[in-house]
NUKOL-383392 format. One line per field, with one value per residue: x, y, z of N, C-alpha, C in turn; residue in three letters; residue number from 1. Coordinates in Angstrom, 2 decimals, m for minus. Atoms other than C-alpha are relative to their C-alpha. Example, Ala and Ser with C-alpha at 12.3 -4.5 7.8 and 13.67 -1.06 7.14 Angstrom:
// residues 2
n_x <- 0.89;m0.82 .
n_y <- m1.19;m1.19 .
n_z <- 0.00;m0.06 .
ca_x <- 12.30;13.67 .
ca_y <- m4.50;m1.06 .
ca_z <- 7.80;7.14 .
c_x <- 0.90;m0.77 .
c_y <- 1.20;1.09 .
c_z <- 0.00;0.73 .
residu <- ALA;SER .
num <- 1;2 .
END
This chain:
// residues 104
n_x <- 1.38;0.94;0.60;1.21;0.10;1.31;0.13;0.08;1.33;0.60;0.28;1.47;0.43;m0.03;1.22;m0.51;0.57;1.20;1.05;0.37;0.74;1.33;0.73;0.32;1.11;1.19;0.42;0.54;1.31;0.94;0.26;0.79;1.37;0.64;0.03;0.94;1.35;0.15;0.54;m1.05;m1.08;0.51;0.00;m1.35;m0.71;0.56;m0.47;m1.40;m0.12;0.56;m0.53;m0.49;m1.45;m0.41;0.71;1.31;0.56;1.40;0.29;1.43;0.76;0.25;1.39;0.32;1.44;0.62;m0.11;1.05;0.77;m0.74;m0.51;0.91;m0.46;m1.47;m0.40;0.14;m1.00;0.53;0.89;m0.83;m0.66;1.05;0.38;m1.09;m0.03;1.18;m0.17;0.73;m0.84;m1.44;m0.91;m1.22;m1.15;m0.90;m1.40;m0.43;1.12;0.32;1.22;0.23;1.13;m0.19;1.18;m0.31 .
n_y <- m0.26;0.79;1.14;0.46;1.46;0.47;m0.17;m1.41;m0.46;m0.83;0.79;0.04;1.16;1.23;0.45;0.61;1.29;m0.31;m0.31;1.24;0.85;m0.61;0.28;1.43;0.19;m0.58;0.90;1.19;m0.33;m0.16;1.32;0.77;m0.52;0.62;1.45;0.38;m0.27;0.96;m0.65;m0.84;0.87;0.64;m1.01;m0.39;1.16;0.33;m1.02;0.28;1.29;m0.05;m1.16;0.32;0.10;m0.64;m1.27;0.22;m1.21;0.27;1.38;0.06;m1.02;0.45;0.09;m1.02;m0.19;m1.00;0.37;0.96;m0.40;0.36;1.37;0.93;0.47;m0.03;m1.35;m0.10;0.96;0.96;0.90;0.81;1.03;0.92;0.80;0.97;0.94;0.84;0.90;m0.49;m0.90;0.20;m1.13;0.44;m0.79;m0.51;0.07;m1.02;m0.47;0.95;m0.27;0.96;m0.31;0.42;m0.01;m0.30 .
n_z <- 0.17;m0.79;0.70;m0.66;m0.04;m0.43;m1.43;m0.36;m0.39;1.04;1.20;0.13;0.77;m0.79;m0.67;m1.23;m0.38;m0.78;0.96;0.69;m0.93;m0.16;1.25;m0.02;m0.92;0.64;1.07;m0.66;m0.57;1.10;0.56;m0.96;0.06;1.16;m0.12;m1.05;0.50;1.11;1.20;0.58;0.48;1.20;1.07;0.42;0.54;1.32;0.94;0.32;0.69;1.35;0.72;1.34;0.12;1.24;0.22;0.61;0.60;0.28;0.36;0.24;m0.73;m1.37;m0.43;m0.98;m0.19;0.87;1.41;0.32;1.18;1.21;m0.01;m0.64;m1.30;m0.04;m0.39;m1.45;m0.50;m0.96;0.72;0.90;m0.81;m0.45;1.16;0.24;m1.12;0.14;1.13;1.16;0.76;m0.20;0.20;0.64;m0.42;1.03;m0.41;m0.94;m0.81;m1.03;m0.76;m1.07;m0.86;m1.37;m0.86;m1.41 .
ca_x <- 23.59;20.59;19.50;16.07;15.71;12.70;13.42;13.41;10.46;9.93;9.43;5.81;5.72;6.25;3.25;3.93;3.36;0.84;m1.16;m1.06;m2.27;m5.13;m6.13;m6.00;m8.37;m10.79;m10.87;m11.38;m14.29;m15.91;m15.55;m16.92;m19.96;m20.72;m19.88;m22.10;m25.13;m26.26;m28.22;m25.36;m22.74;m24.90;m25.25;m21.56;m20.26;m22.63;m21.66;m17.97;m18.46;m20.47;m18.49;m17.72;m14.20;m14.15;m15.03;m18.67;m20.07;m23.83;m23.52;m25.21;m27.87;m28.15;m31.40;m32.81;m36.20;m38.48;m37.62;m40.81;m42.53;m39.80;m38.63;m41.67;m40.91;m37.21;m37.15;m37.92;m34.85;m36.79;m39.45;m36.80;m34.89;m38.13;m39.03;m35.63;m35.69;m39.18;m37.83;m39.64;m36.68;m32.90;m30.19;m27.18;m23.75;m21.75;m17.96;m16.59;m20.02;m20.91;m24.25;m25.40;m28.16;m28.41;m31.12;m31.02 .
ca_y <- 32.34;31.02;27.57;26.19;22.57;20.47;21.03;24.85;26.60;28.82;25.98;26.57;23.47;20.97;19.00;18.11;14.68;16.26;17.67;14.31;12.48;14.97;14.53;10.75;10.91;13.21;10.84;7.82;9.54;10.48;6.94;5.40;7.67;6.34;2.75;2.71;3.84;0.95;3.17;5.65;2.89;1.07;4.27;5.26;1.72;1.07;4.39;3.50;m0.08;0.91;4.00;4.00;2.97;4.84;8.35;8.61;11.19;10.62;6.89;4.96;7.35;7.20;6.08;9.07;9.72;11.55;9.75;7.62;9.64;8.94;5.49;3.94;1.77;1.79;5.53;4.91;3.35;1.74;0.29;m0.89;m2.75;m4.23;m5.42;m7.08;m8.63;m9.96;m11.77;m9.55;m7.76;m7.52;m4.92;m5.27;m4.07;m1.84;m2.07;m0.23;0.34;m1.36;m1.71;m3.45;m3.56;m4.03;m4.89;m3.36 .
ca_z <- 31.03;32.80;31.79;32.56;33.66;34.51;38.21;38.11;39.80;36.77;34.29;33.28;31.04;33.82;35.02;38.64;40.10;42.49;39.56;37.77;40.88;41.39;37.74;38.13;41.10;39.21;36.23;38.52;40.29;36.98;35.63;38.82;38.58;35.09;35.91;38.99;36.94;34.71;32.33;31.83;31.51;28.96;26.93;26.93;26.38;23.47;21.88;22.13;20.96;17.89;16.89;13.17;12.31;9.02;7.92;6.93;4.57;4.71;4.07;5.32;6.50;10.30;11.88;13.72;15.24;12.82;9.56;9.64;6.92;4.38;5.48;7.14;10.15;9.19;9.91;13.58;15.29;18.14;15.83;13.35;16.09;17.48;13.98;13.49;16.97;16.20;13.13;10.64;9.11;8.93;9.26;7.03;7.99;5.66;5.74;8.75;10.26;13.53;15.24;18.36;20.93;24.66;27.16;30.63 .
c_x <- m0.83;m0.56;m1.20;m0.03;m1.39;m0.23;m0.12;m1.44;m0.70;m0.28;m1.51;m0.50;m0.06;m1.37;0.46;m0.67;m1.26;m1.18;m0.45;m0.82;m1.41;m0.86;m0.43;m1.23;m1.32;m0.55;m0.61;m1.41;m1.04;m0.36;m0.86;m1.45;m0.76;m0.15;m0.98;m1.45;m0.20;m0.48;1.06;1.14;m0.41;0.08;1.41;0.75;m0.49;0.42;1.45;0.14;m0.48;0.47;0.59;1.52;0.52;m0.74;m1.32;m0.54;m1.40;m0.28;0.50;m0.71;m0.27;m1.50;m0.20;m1.50;m0.51;0.08;m1.12;m0.73;0.68;0.33;m0.94;0.55;1.52;0.52;m0.15;0.94;m0.57;m0.92;0.78;0.67;m1.02;m0.43;1.05;0.01;m1.20;0.06;m0.70;0.81;1.46;0.72;1.28;1.12;0.83;1.43;0.34;m1.08;m0.37;m1.32;m0.16;m1.24;0.30;m1.32;0.46;m0.78 .
c_y <- m0.87;m1.13;m0.49;m1.52;m0.37;0.23;1.45;0.39;0.78;m0.75;m0.21;m1.24;m1.28;m0.28;m0.79;m1.34;0.20;0.29;m1.26;m0.91;0.55;m0.28;m1.45;m0.26;0.57;m0.92;m1.28;0.25;0.14;m1.35;m0.84;0.45;m0.62;m1.51;m0.48;0.21;m0.86;0.66;0.86;m0.84;m0.68;0.96;0.31;m1.19;m0.35;1.03;m0.27;m1.27;0.06;1.20;m0.43;0.01;0.56;1.33;m0.26;1.33;m0.36;m1.40;m0.92;1.05;m0.51;m0.10;1.04;0.11;1.06;m0.34;m0.94;0.34;m0.47;m1.48;m1.02;m0.44;0.04;1.39;0.25;m1.03;m1.05;m1.02;m0.91;m1.14;m1.03;m0.92;m1.08;m1.05;m0.95;m0.93;0.46;0.98;m0.28;1.32;m0.56;0.96;0.42;m0.06;1.16;0.54;m1.10;0.37;m1.08;0.41;m0.53;0.06;0.31;m0.92 .
c_z <- 0.89;m0.84;0.81;m0.07;0.50;1.48;0.43;0.31;m1.10;m1.30;m0.11;m0.74;0.80;0.61;1.21;0.28;0.85;m0.94;m0.73;0.91;0.24;m1.23;m0.05;0.88;m0.57;m1.09;0.59;0.54;m1.09;m0.61;0.93;m0.02;m1.17;0.18;1.05;m0.42;m1.25;m1.28;m0.69;m0.56;m1.30;m1.19;m0.49;m0.60;m1.39;m1.05;m0.41;m0.84;m1.44;m0.81;m1.34;m0.04;m1.32;m0.14;m0.73;m0.51;m0.49;m0.54;1.09;0.84;1.41;0.28;1.09;0.12;m0.96;m1.48;m0.44;m1.30;m1.29;m0.06;0.62;1.34;0.12;0.35;1.48;0.62;0.94;m0.68;m0.95;0.77;0.48;m1.13;m0.29;1.10;m0.04;m1.21;m1.28;m0.84;0.29;m0.18;m0.59;0.33;m1.21;0.55;0.93;0.91;0.99;0.66;1.04;0.78;1.38;0.73;1.41;0.90 .
residu <- UNK;UNK;UNK;UNK;UNK;UNK;UNK;UNK;UNK;UNK;UNK;UNK;UNK;UNK;UNK;UNK;UNK;UNK;UNK;UNK;UNK;UNK;UNK;UNK;UNK;UNK;UNK;UNK;UNK;UNK;UNK;UNK;UNK;UNK;UNK;UNK;UNK;UNK;UNK;UNK;UNK;UNK;UNK;UNK;UNK;UNK;UNK;UNK;UNK;UNK;UNK;UNK;UNK;UNK;UNK;UNK;UNK;UNK;UNK;UNK;UNK;UNK;UNK;UNK;UNK;UNK;UNK;UNK;UNK;UNK;UNK;UNK;UNK;UNK;UNK;UNK;UNK;UNK;UNK;UNK;UNK;UNK;UNK;UNK;UNK;UNK;UNK;UNK;UNK;UNK;UNK;UNK;UNK;UNK;UNK;UNK;UNK;UNK;UNK;UNK;UNK;UNK;UNK;UNK .
num <- 1;2;3;4;5;6;7;8;9;10;11;12;13;14;15;16;17;18;19;20;21;22;23;24;25;26;27;28;29;30;31;32;33;34;35;36;37;38;39;40;41;42;43;44;45;46;47;48;49;50;51;52;53;54;55;56;57;58;59;60;61;62;63;64;65;66;67;68;69;70;71;72;73;74;75;76;77;78;79;80;81;82;83;84;85;86;87;88;89;90;91;92;93;94;95;96;97;98;99;100;101;102;103;104 .
END
């Protein structure tokens, strides 16, 4: 019978070294584009660094623009951070939840 090996031309599951090298170059180019742009790098790095490490089902409620009516200044993320940085408030960390800030 015919046996199929990794070296056969008809092995559709094989990922060639040429394909892997092309993919590597594409990923490098995409990463360099982000890393060369301070604003984009800051955004993606901060998102990765503060990503929740536990499943979250509506707790704690995320700070999103537009919650001012219900939560006052704490419903506006930028105003809340400015208030904390100005020494007029505090943010408390729940288990598994991470937050941070960055200045460009």
